[in-house]
C-alpha positions in Angstrom: 91.9 103.6 108.7 94.1 105.1 105.9 92.9 105.8 102.4 94.8 106.7 99.4 92.9 108.6 96.7 94.5 108.5 93.1 92.8 110.8 90.5 90.2 113.5 91.0 90.4 117.2 90.6 93.1 119.3 91.9 90.8 121.9 93.4 88.8 119.2 95.3 91.8 117.6 97.0 91.4 119.3 100.4 87.6 118.7 100.3 88.4 114.9 99.7 90.6 114.9 102.9 88.0 116.8 105.0 85.2 114.4 104.0 87.6 111.5 104.8 88.2 112.9 108.2 84.6 113.0 108.9 84.5 109.2 108.7 87.7 109.2 111.0 90.1 108.2 108.2 93.4 109.5 107.3 93.7 110.3 103.5 96.5 111.1 101.0 95.3 112.5 97.7 97.4 112.3 94.4 95.6 114.0 91.6 98.7 114.1 89.4 101.7 112.1 88.8 104.6 114.2 90.4 107.6 111.9 90.2 107.0 108.3 91.5 104.3 107.2 93.8 106.3 104.2 94.9 107.5 105.8 98.1 104.7 108.1 98.8 101.8 105.7 99.0 102.8 103.7 102.0 100.4 100.8 102.9 97.0 102.1 103.0 93.9 100.1 103.9 91.9 101.3 100.9 93.1 102.6 97.6 90.4 104.6 95.7 90.8 105.2 92.0 88.7 107.9 90.3 88.8 106.2 86.9 87.8 109.2 84.7 90.4 111.6 85.9 93.6 109.1 86.3 96.1 108.0 83.9 96.9 104.3 83.3 100.4 105.1 84.3 99.3 106.3 87.8 97.1 103.3 88.4 99.9 101.0 87.5 102.4 102.6 89.8 99.8 102.9 92.6 98.9 99.1 92.2 102.5 98.3 92.3 103.1 100.3 95.5 100.2 99.1 97.3 100.6 96.4 100.1 99.0 92.8 99.7 96.1 93.6 102.0 95.1 96.9 100.6 91.5 96.8 99.4 91.0 98.6 96.1 87.8 100.6 94.9 87.2 102.1 91.6 84.8 105.1 91.3 83.9 106.5 87.8 83.0 109.9 89.1 85.4 112.1 91.2 82.7 114.0 92.8 82.2 114.5 96.4 78.9 112.6 96.3 80.5 109.4 94.8 83.2 109.5 97.5 80.7 110.1 100.3 78.8 107.0 99.0 82.0 104.9 98.9 82.8 105.9 102.4 79.1 105.2 103.6 79.5 101.8 102.2 82.7 101.2 103.9 81.4 102.5 107.3 78.5 100.1 107.1 80.8 97.1 106.3 83.0 98.0 109.2 79.8 98.3 111.5 78.6 94.9 110.3 82.1 93.4 111.1 82.1 94.9 114.6 78.8 93.5 115.2 79.8 90.0 114.1 82.8 90.1 116.3 80.9 91.2 119.4 
C-alpha cells in the first residue's frame, strides 16, 4: 500500500516513513511546498493531511494530483501517535476486508 503524507514537521519526516514501513506501507512525505506537487505525488492508495501544519495551497495541489480511487484522511495532530492511530485503523479495515473475502 502506498501512502502520501502532506504536512507535518520537517524533523519528523524520517520517523513518519519508518512508522509506515512497520505497517508494510511505502510512504512519501511532503512537509513543505517545494515546486509543484502535481508530478511528485503519483497515485497513492491513501493521502494523509496533517491539517494543523499544512497550507491550503498544499492541500489543493495534493487533491488535484490525487487519483480518483485515492482515499483521503485528515489528521489534526502531526504527532507519531496520531499517525500510528490512523495506521492501526487502516490495518484493522484491511484485516476485516480480507476476512470477508475468504
